[in-house]
Structures are given as C-alpha cells and as structure tokens.
DSSP file (Angstrom, degrees, kcal/mol; ACC not computed):
  #  RESIDUE AA STRUCTURE BP1 BP2  ACC     N-H-->O    O-->H-N    N-H-->O    O-->H-N    TCO  KAPPA ALPHA  PHI   PSI    X-CA   Y-CA   Z-CA
    1    1 A F     >        0   0    0      0, 0.0     4,-2.6     0, 0.0     5,-0.2   0.000 360.0 360.0 360.0 -43.3    0.0    0.0   -0.1
    2    2 A F  H  >  +     0   0    0      2,-0.2     4,-2.9     1,-0.2     5,-0.2   0.920 360.0  52.0 -66.2 -39.5    2.7    2.5    1.0
    3    3 A E  H  > S+     0   0    0      2,-0.2     4,-2.7     1,-0.2    -1,-0.2   0.952 111.3  47.2 -61.9 -47.3    4.8    1.6   -2.1
    4    4 A M  H  > S+     0   0    0      2,-0.2     4,-2.3     1,-0.2     5,-0.2   0.925 111.7  49.3 -60.2 -45.6    1.8    2.2   -4.4
    5    5 A S  H  X S+     0   0    0     -4,-2.6     4,-2.8     1,-0.2    -1,-0.2   0.935 112.4  49.3 -61.2 -43.5    0.9    5.5   -2.7
    6    6 A R  H  X S+     0   0    0     -4,-2.9     4,-2.7     1,-0.2    -2,-0.2   0.913 109.1  52.2 -62.6 -41.0    4.6    6.5   -3.0
    7    7 A H  H  X S+     0   0    0     -4,-2.7     4,-2.3     1,-0.2    -1,-0.2   0.927 111.5  45.7 -61.5 -45.0    4.6    5.6   -6.7
    8    8 A E  H  X S+     0   0    0     -4,-2.3     4,-3.2     2,-0.2     5,-0.3   0.921 111.3  54.3 -61.6 -45.7    1.5    7.6   -7.4
    9    9 A A  H  X S+     0   0    0     -4,-2.8     4,-2.7     1,-0.2    -2,-0.2   0.919 109.5  46.4 -57.4 -45.9    2.9   10.5   -5.4
   10   10 A V  H  X S+     0   0    0     -4,-2.7     4,-2.5     2,-0.2    -1,-0.2   0.907 112.2  51.3 -65.7 -39.5    6.1   10.5   -7.5
   11   11 A K  H  X S+     0   0    0     -4,-2.3     4,-2.0    -5,-0.2    -2,-0.2   0.932 111.7  45.9 -60.3 -47.4    4.1   10.3  -10.6
   12   12 A A  H  X S+     0   0    0     -4,-3.2     4,-2.9     1,-0.2    -2,-0.2   0.896 110.7  54.2 -60.8 -40.9    1.9   13.3   -9.6
   13   13 A L  H  X S+     0   0    0     -4,-2.7     4,-2.7    -5,-0.3    -2,-0.2   0.918 108.4  49.3 -63.3 -43.1    5.0   15.2   -8.6
   14   14 A D  H  X S+     0   0    0     -4,-2.5     4,-2.5     1,-0.2    -1,-0.2   0.905 112.3  47.3 -61.2 -41.1    6.6   14.6  -12.1
   15   15 A I  H  X S+     0   0    0     -4,-2.0     4,-2.8     1,-0.2    -2,-0.2   0.917 111.1  52.3 -69.2 -40.3    3.4   15.8  -13.7
   16   16 A Y  H  X S+     0   0    0     -4,-2.9     4,-2.1     1,-0.2    -2,-0.2   0.912 109.7  48.3 -59.3 -44.0    3.3   18.8  -11.4
   17   17 A K  H  X S+     0   0    0     -4,-2.7     4,-1.9     2,-0.2    -1,-0.2   0.933 110.8  51.5 -66.3 -42.2    7.0   19.8  -12.3
   18   18 A R  H  X S+     0   0    0     -4,-2.5     4,-1.5     1,-0.2    -2,-0.2   0.950 110.4  48.0 -60.8 -44.3    6.2   19.4  -16.0
   19   19 A A  H  < S+     0   0    0     -4,-2.8    -1,-0.2     1,-0.2    -2,-0.2   0.866 109.9  53.8 -63.5 -31.9    3.2   21.7  -15.7
   20   20 A G  H  < S+     0   0    0     -4,-2.1    -1,-0.2     1,-0.2    -2,-0.2   0.812 104.6  55.0 -71.4 -29.5    5.3   24.2  -13.7
   21   21 A Q  H  <        0   0    0     -4,-1.9    -1,-0.2     1,-0.2    -2,-0.2   0.855 360.0 360.0 -69.4 -35.1    7.9   24.3  -16.4
   22   22 A Q     <        0   0    0     -4,-1.5    -1,-0.2    -5,-0.2    -2,-0.2   0.474 360.0 360.0 -77.8 360.0    5.4   25.2  -19.1
C-alpha cells in the first residue's frame, strides 16, 4: 500500500513539475 501510494505521489510530482515548467 505504501509503495503504491509513493509511486503515485512520485508520478503526480513529475506531472506537477512538467506543468510548472510550461
């Protein structure tokens, strides 16, 4: 459960960073 949550968090963070760059 924790691993899955962490994976989704990293994925969301990556998307957030990409959105911030644009």
